[in-house]
C-alpha positions in Angstrom: -6.8 -17.2 2.8 -3.2 -16.8 3.9 -0.9 -14.0 2.8 0.3 -15.0 -0.7 3.5 -14.5 -2.7 3.1 -11.6 -5.2 3.1 -14.0 -8.1 0.1 -15.9 -6.8 -2.3 -13.0 -6.6 -5.4 -13.4 -8.8 -5.7 -11.4 -12.0 -7.3 -7.9 -11.8 -6.5 -4.5 -10.3 -4.5 -4.3 -7.1 -4.9 -1.9 -4.2 -1.6 -0.7 -2.6 -1.4 0.4 1.0 1.1 2.4 2.9 0.3 2.0 6.6 1.2 5.1 8.6 0.5 6.0 12.2 -2.4 8.3 11.5 -3.3 7.5 7.9 -3.4 4.7 5.4 -2.1 5.8 2.0 -4.0 4.1 -0.8 -3.1 3.5 -4.5 -4.7 1.4 -7.2 -3.4 -0.3 -10.3 -5.1 -0.5 -13.7 -6.6 -3.8 -14.8 -3.5 -4.8 -16.7 -1.3 -4.0 -13.6 1.1 -1.7 -15.4 0.5 1.7 -13.6 -0.1 2.5 -10.0 -2.1 5.7 -9.2 -2.5 7.4 -5.9 -6.2 7.1 -4.8 -6.3 8.9 -1.4 -6.0 8.5 2.3 -8.0 6.7 5.0 -7.6 8.6 8.2 -7.2 6.0 10.9 -9.9 5.8 13.6 -11.0 2.3 14.7 -9.7 -0.7 12.8 -13.1 -2.0 11.8 -14.1 1.4 10.3 -10.7 1.6 8.6 -11.2 -1.8 7.1 -14.7 -1.0 5.9 -13.3 2.1 4.1 -10.7 -0.1 2.4 -13.3 -2.7 1.5 -15.5 0.0 0.0 -12.5 1.3 -2.1 -11.9 -2.3 -3.2 -15.5 -2.8 -4.3 -15.5 0.6 -6.2 -12.4 -0.3 -8.1 -13.0 -4.0 -8.7 -9.9 -4.8 -6.8 -8.6 -8.4 -6.9 -6.1 -8.2 -4.1 -4.2 -5.9 -1.7 -0.5 -5.2 -1.6 0.7 -3.9 1.8 4.0 -2.1 2.2 6.2 -4.0 4.6 8.7 -1.6 6.3 11.7 -3.8 6.7 14.9 -2.5 8.5 17.8 -1.7 6.2 19.4 -5.0 7.0 16.2 -6.8 5.9 15.1 -7.8 9.4 11.6 -7.1 10.7 11.1 -4.6 13.5 8.0 -3.3 15.3 6.6 -1.5 12.2 6.8 -4.6 10.0 5.2 -6.7 12.8 2.4 -4.0 12.9 1.9 -4.4 9.1 1.6 -8.1 9.4 -0.9 -7.7 12.3 -2.9 -5.4 10.1 -3.1 -8.0 7.4 -4.1 -10.7 9.9 -6.9 -8.5 11.2 -8.1 -7.8 7.7 -8.2 -11.5 7.0 -10.3 -12.0 10.1 -12.9 -9.7 8.6 -12.8 -10.9 5.0 -11.1 -13.7 3.1 -9.1 -11.8 0.5 -5.7 -12.2 -1.2 -3.0 -10.1 0.4 0.7 -9.8 -0.4 3.5 -7.8 1.1 6.1 -5.6 -0.7 9.3 -4.3 0.8 8.8 -0.6 1.2 12.2 0.4 2.6 12.8 4.1 1.9 9.5 4.6 -0.1 8.5 7.6 2.0 11.9 9.2 1.7 12.0 8.6 -2.0 8.5 10.2 -2.5 9.5 13.1 -0.3 12.6 13.7 -2.5 10.5 13.5 -5.6 7.9 15.9 -4.3 10.5 18.4 -3.2 12.8 18.1 -6.2 10.5 17.7 -9.2 7.3 19.2 -8.0 8.6 21.9 -5.6 5.8 21.3 -3.2 5.4 23.1 0.1 5.9 21.1 3.3 2.1 21.4 4.1 1.1 20.2 0.7 3.6 17.3 0.8 2.2 16.2 4.1 -1.2 15.8 2.4 0.0 13.7 -0.5 3.1 11.8 0.8 1.2 8.7 2.1 -0.9 8.1 -1.0 2.1 8.7 -3.2 4.2 6.3 -1.0 1.4 3.7 -1.5 1.7 4.3 -5.3 5.5 3.9 -5.1 5.1 0.6 -3.2 2.5 -0.7 -5.6 4.5 0.3 -8.6 7.5 -1.6 -7.3 5.3 -4.7 -6.9 3.8 -4.2 -10.4 7.3 -3.8 -11.9 8.4 -7.0 -10.3 5.3 -8.9 -11.6 6.1 -7.7 -15.1 9.8 -8.6 -14.9 9.2 -12.1 -13.6 
C-alpha cells in the first residue's frame, strides 16, 4: 500500500509518530478521531525491533493507520530529516501493508517545549522524558483537526 493522503485513510483510530534520533514519540487518537493522546516512547534500537514495537501498539489500540510527522524546512522544502521520515515509512511498508500518511510537523517540538515550560512549569529533565510523545500528539492533533475541517 502506498503512502496515502490524509483524507484517504480508513476509518478508526490513528497512531501518530514523531521520529527522533533516539526515540519515536507515539500518540493515539480516539475512535472518532477527535482527540490525540500521548501514548509513550519507543527507544530506537534496530529498525525491525522498533517496527515490531509499533505494530504491537497498533494491535493493542485497534489502529487503522499511522500518521508520521514530516519535518519540512521552513520554506516547505524537504531536507535530510524529511527524507529519513519517508525512508522510515518505506521500510515499515516493506514489513507490513498498512495505511500511512504524513503530516507537516514544522515547529511541533518547539511548540510542545514552550507549552511544557509555560503552562506546566516542567523541569528540563522531565520535559526531555515527555517532549517526543507530546510532539507526536501535537502532530496527530493537527492531522485530526484537518480531517474534521475538510
